[in-house]
MIVEX-936557 format. One record per residue: residue in one letter; x, y, z of N, C-alpha, C, O, CB in turn. Coordinates in Angstrom, 1 decimal, decimal comma. Glycine has a CB too. Example, Ala and Ser with C-alpha at 12.3 -4.5 7.8 and 13.67 -1.06 7.14 Angstrom:
<pts>
[a [13,2 -5,7 7,8] [12,3 -4,5 7,8] [13,2 -3,3 7,8] [14,2 -3,3 8,5] [11,3 -4,5 9,0]] [s [12,8 -2,2 7,1] [13,7 -1,1 7,1] [12,9 0,0 7,9] [13,4 1,1 8,0] [14,1 -0,6 5,7]] 
</pts>
This chain:
<pts>
[m [28,5 -37,7 -14,7] [27,2 -37,0 -14,9] [27,1 -35,9 -13,9] [27,3 -36,1 -12,7] [26,1 -38,0 -14,9]] [s [26,6 -34,8 -14,4] [26,4 -33,6 -13,6] [24,9 -33,4 -13,3] [24,1 -33,6 -14,2] [27,1 -32,4 -14,2]] [n [24,6 -33,0 -12,1] [23,2 -32,7 -11,8] [23,0 -31,2 -11,9] [23,8 -30,4 -11,4] [22,9 -33,2 -10,3]] [d [22,0 -30,8 -12,7] [21,7 -29,4 -12,9] [21,5 -28,7 -11,6] [21,8 -27,5 -11,5] [20,5 -29,2 -13,8]] [l [21,0 -29,4 -10,6] [20,7 -28,7 -9,3] [22,0 -28,3 -8,6] [22,0 -27,4 -7,7] [20,0 -29,6 -8,4]] [d [23,2 -28,8 -9,1] [24,4 -28,4 -8,5] [24,7 -26,9 -8,7] [25,4 -26,3 -8,0] [25,6 -29,3 -9,1]] [f [24,1 -26,4 -9,8] [24,4 -25,0 -10,2] [23,3 -24,1 -9,8] [23,3 -22,9 -10,1] [24,7 -25,0 -11,7]] [m [22,2 -24,6 -9,2] [21,1 -23,8 -8,8] [21,3 -23,2 -7,4] [22,0 -23,7 -6,6] [19,8 -24,7 -8,8]] [t [20,7 -22,1 -7,2] [20,8 -21,4 -6,0] [19,4 -20,8 -5,6] [18,6 -20,5 -6,5] [21,8 -20,2 -6,0]] [t [19,1 -20,7 -4,3] [17,8 -20,2 -3,9] [18,0 -18,7 -3,7] [18,9 -18,2 -3,0] [17,4 -20,8 -2,6]] [l [17,1 -17,9 -4,3] [17,2 -16,5 -4,2] [15,9 -16,1 -3,4] [14,8 -16,4 -3,8] [17,2 -15,8 -5,6]] [s [16,1 -15,4 -2,3] [15,0 -14,9 -1,6] [14,9 -13,4 -1,8] [15,9 -12,7 -1,6] [15,1 -15,2 0,0]] [v [13,7 -12,9 -2,1] [13,5 -11,4 -2,2] [12,5 -11,0 -1,2] [11,5 -11,7 -1,0] [13,1 -11,0 -3,6]] [l [12,8 -9,9 -0,5] [11,9 -9,4 0,6] [11,4 -8,0 0,1] [12,1 -7,1 -0,2] [12,7 -9,3 1,9]] [c [10,0 -7,9 0,1] [9,4 -6,6 -0,2] [9,8 -5,6 0,8] [9,6 -5,8 2,0] [7,9 -6,8 -0,4]] [d [10,3 -4,4 0,4] [10,7 -3,4 1,3] [9,5 -2,7 2,0] [9,6 -1,9 2,9] [11,5 -2,3 0,6]] [r [8,3 -2,9 1,5] [7,1 -2,3 2,0] [6,3 -3,2 2,9] [5,9 -2,8 4,0] [6,2 -1,8 0,9]] [c [6,0 -4,4 2,5] [5,1 -5,3 3,3] [5,8 -6,5 3,8] [5,1 -7,3 4,5] [3,9 -5,7 2,4]] [d [7,1 -6,7 3,6] [7,9 -7,8 4,1] [7,5 -9,1 3,5] [7,8 -10,2 4,0] [7,7 -7,9 5,6]] [r [6,8 -9,1 2,3] [6,5 -10,4 1,7] [7,8 -11,0 1,2] [8,7 -10,3 0,7] [5,5 -10,2 0,5]] [i [7,9 -12,3 1,3] [9,1 -13,0 0,8] [8,7 -14,0 -0,3] [7,8 -14,7 -0,1] [9,8 -13,7 2,0]] [d [9,5 -13,9 -1,4] [9,3 -14,9 -2,4] [10,7 -15,6 -2,5] [11,7 -15,0 -2,5] [8,9 -14,3 -3,8]] [e [10,7 -16,9 -2,5] [11,9 -17,7 -2,7] [11,8 -18,5 -3,9] [10,7 -19,2 -4,2] [12,1 -18,6 -1,4]] [s [12,8 -18,5 -4,7] [12,8 -19,3 -6,0] [14,2 -19,9 -6,2] [15,2 -19,4 -5,7] [12,4 -18,4 -7,2]] [l [14,2 -20,9 -7,0] [15,4 -21,6 -7,3] [15,9 -21,2 -8,7] [15,1 -21,4 -9,7] [15,3 -23,2 -7,3]] [f [17,0 -20,6 -8,8] [17,5 -20,1 -10,1] [18,9 -20,5 -10,4] [19,7 -20,9 -9,4] [17,4 -18,6 -10,2]] [s [19,3 -20,5 -11,6] [20,7 -20,8 -11,9] [21,7 -19,6 -11,8] [22,9 -19,8 -11,5] [20,8 -21,4 -13,4]] [d [21,1 -18,4 -11,9] [22,0 -17,3 -11,7] [21,1 -16,1 -11,3] [19,9 -16,0 -11,6] [22,9 -17,0 -12,9]] [r [21,8 -15,1 -10,7] [21,0 -13,9 -10,2] [20,4 -13,1 -11,3] [19,3 -12,6 -11,1] [22,0 -13,1 -9,4]] [a [21,1 -12,9 -12,4] [20,5 -12,1 -13,5] [19,2 -12,7 -14,0] [18,2 -12,0 -14,3] [21,5 -11,9 -14,6]] [r [19,2 -14,0 -14,2] [18,0 -14,7 -14,6] [16,9 -14,6 -13,6] [15,7 -14,4 -13,9] [18,3 -16,2 -15,0]] [a [17,3 -14,7 -12,3] [16,3 -14,6 -11,2] [15,6 -13,2 -11,2] [14,4 -13,1 -11,1] [17,0 -14,9 -9,9]] [t [16,4 -12,2 -11,4] [15,9 -10,8 -11,4] [15,0 -10,6 -12,6] [13,9 -10,0 -12,4] [17,0 -9,8 -11,4]] [a [15,3 -11,2 -13,7] [14,5 -11,0 -14,9] [13,2 -11,7 -14,7] [12,1 -11,2 -15,1] [15,2 -11,6 -16,2]] [e [13,2 -13,0 -14,2] [12,0 -13,7 -14,0] [11,1 -13,1 -12,9] [9,9 -13,1 -13,1] [12,3 -15,2 -13,6]] [l [11,7 -12,6 -11,9] [10,9 -11,9 -10,8] [10,3 -10,6 -11,4] [9,1 -10,3 -11,0] [11,8 -11,6 -9,6]] [s [11,0 -9,9 -12,2] [10,4 -8,7 -12,9] [9,3 -9,1 -13,7] [8,2 -8,4 -13,7] [11,5 -8,0 -13,7]] [d [9,4 -10,2 -14,5] [8,3 -10,7 -15,3] [7,1 -11,0 -14,4] [5,9 -10,9 -14,9] [8,7 -11,9 -16,1]] [a [7,3 -11,5 -13,2] [6,2 -11,9 -12,3] [5,6 -10,7 -11,6] [4,6 -10,8 -10,9] [6,8 -12,8 -11,3]] [g [6,2 -9,5 -11,8] [5,6 -8,3 -11,3] [6,4 -7,6 -10,2] [6,0 -6,5 -9,7] [4,3 -8,6 -10,7]] [w [7,5 -8,2 -9,8] [8,4 -7,5 -8,8] [9,0 -6,3 -9,4] [9,3 -6,3 -10,6] [9,4 -8,5 -8,2]] [v [9,2 -5,2 -8,6] [9,8 -4,0 -9,1] [11,1 -3,8 -8,3] [11,1 -3,8 -7,1] [8,9 -2,8 -9,0]] [f [12,2 -3,5 -9,0] [13,5 -3,3 -8,4] [13,9 -1,8 -8,8] [14,0 -1,5 -9,9] [14,6 -4,3 -8,9]] [i [14,1 -1,0 -7,8] [14,4 0,4 -8,0] [15,8 0,7 -7,4] [16,1 0,5 -6,2] [13,4 1,4 -7,3]] [p [16,7 1,1 -8,3] [18,1 1,4 -7,9] [18,1 2,4 -6,8] [17,5 3,5 -6,9] [19,0 1,9 -9,0]] [d [18,9 2,1 -5,7] [18,9 3,0 -4,5] [20,3 3,5 -4,2] [20,5 4,6 -3,7] [18,3 2,3 -3,3]] [a [21,3 2,7 -4,6] [22,7 2,9 -4,4] [23,4 2,0 -5,4] [22,8 1,1 -6,0] [23,1 2,7 -2,9]] [p [24,7 2,3 -5,6] [25,4 1,4 -6,6] [25,3 -0,1 -6,4] [25,2 -0,8 -7,4] [26,9 1,8 -6,5]] [q [25,3 -0,5 -5,2] [25,2 -2,0 -5,0] [23,9 -2,4 -4,3] [23,8 -3,5 -3,8] [26,4 -2,4 -4,1]] [h [22,9 -1,5 -4,3] [21,7 -1,9 -3,6] [20,5 -1,4 -4,4] [20,6 -0,4 -5,1] [21,7 -1,3 -2,2]] [h [19,4 -2,0 -4,2] [18,1 -1,5 -4,8] [17,0 -1,8 -3,8] [17,1 -2,7 -3,0] [17,9 -2,2 -6,2]] [r [16,0 -1,0 -3,9] [14,7 -1,3 -3,2] [13,9 -2,2 -4,0] [13,9 -2,1 -5,2] [14,0 0,0 -2,8]] [q [13,2 -3,1 -3,4] [12,4 -4,1 -4,1] [11,0 -4,2 -3,6] [10,8 -4,1 -2,3] [13,1 -5,5 -4,1]] [f [10,0 -4,3 -4,5] [8,6 -4,3 -4,0] [7,9 -5,4 -4,7] [8,1 -5,7 -5,9] [8,0 -3,0 -4,4]] [c [7,1 -6,1 -4,0] [6,3 -7,2 -4,5] [5,2 -6,7 -5,5] [5,0 -5,5 -5,5] [5,6 -8,1 -3,4]] [p [4,6 -7,5 -6,3] [3,6 -7,1 -7,3] [2,5 -6,2 -6,6] [2,1 -5,2 -7,2] [3,0 -8,2 -8,0]] [s [2,0 -6,6 -5,5] [0,9 -5,8 -4,8] [1,4 -4,4 -4,4] [0,7 -3,4 -4,7] [0,4 -6,5 -3,6]] [c [2,6 -4,3 -3,9] [3,1 -3,0 -3,4] [3,6 -2,2 -4,6] [3,6 -0,9 -4,5] [4,2 -3,2 -2,4]] [a [4,1 -2,8 -5,6] [4,7 -2,1 -6,8] [3,7 -1,2 -7,4] [4,0 -0,1 -7,8] [5,2 -3,1 -7,8]] [e [2,4 -1,6 -7,4] [1,4 -0,7 -8,0] [1,2 0,6 -7,2] [1,1 1,7 -7,8] [0,0 -1,4 -8,0]] [m [1,3 0,5 -5,9] [1,2 1,7 -5,0] [2,4 2,5 -5,1] [2,3 3,8 -5,1] [0,9 1,2 -3,6]] [v [3,6 1,9 -5,1] [4,9 2,6 -5,1] [5,1 3,4 -6,5] [5,6 4,5 -6,5] [6,0 1,7 -4,8]] [t [4,8 2,7 -7,6] [5,1 3,2 -8,9] [3,9 4,0 -9,5] [4,1 4,8 -10,4] [5,5 2,2 -9,8]] [g [2,8 3,8 -8,9] [1,6 4,5 -9,4] [1,0 3,9 -10,7] [0,2 4,4 -11,4] [1,9 5,9 -9,6]] [a [1,5 2,7 -11,0] [1,1 2,0 -12,2] [-0,2 1,3 -12,1] [-0,7 0,7 -13,0] [2,2 1,0 -12,7]] 
</pts>
């Protein structure tokens, strides 16, 4: 028997503006990014392997939305 938690990983995201940290348990990074985006986090591509990330509060100020 396999435990689903064996495949879970903790993803921490740090807001580049206010240093807010959200930590969540996800099965993969793509799903984590999608769920965080649904929660209001904004990820802005900055370089091929990097992006700037902003929490929901800062995202409104950064994007003007």
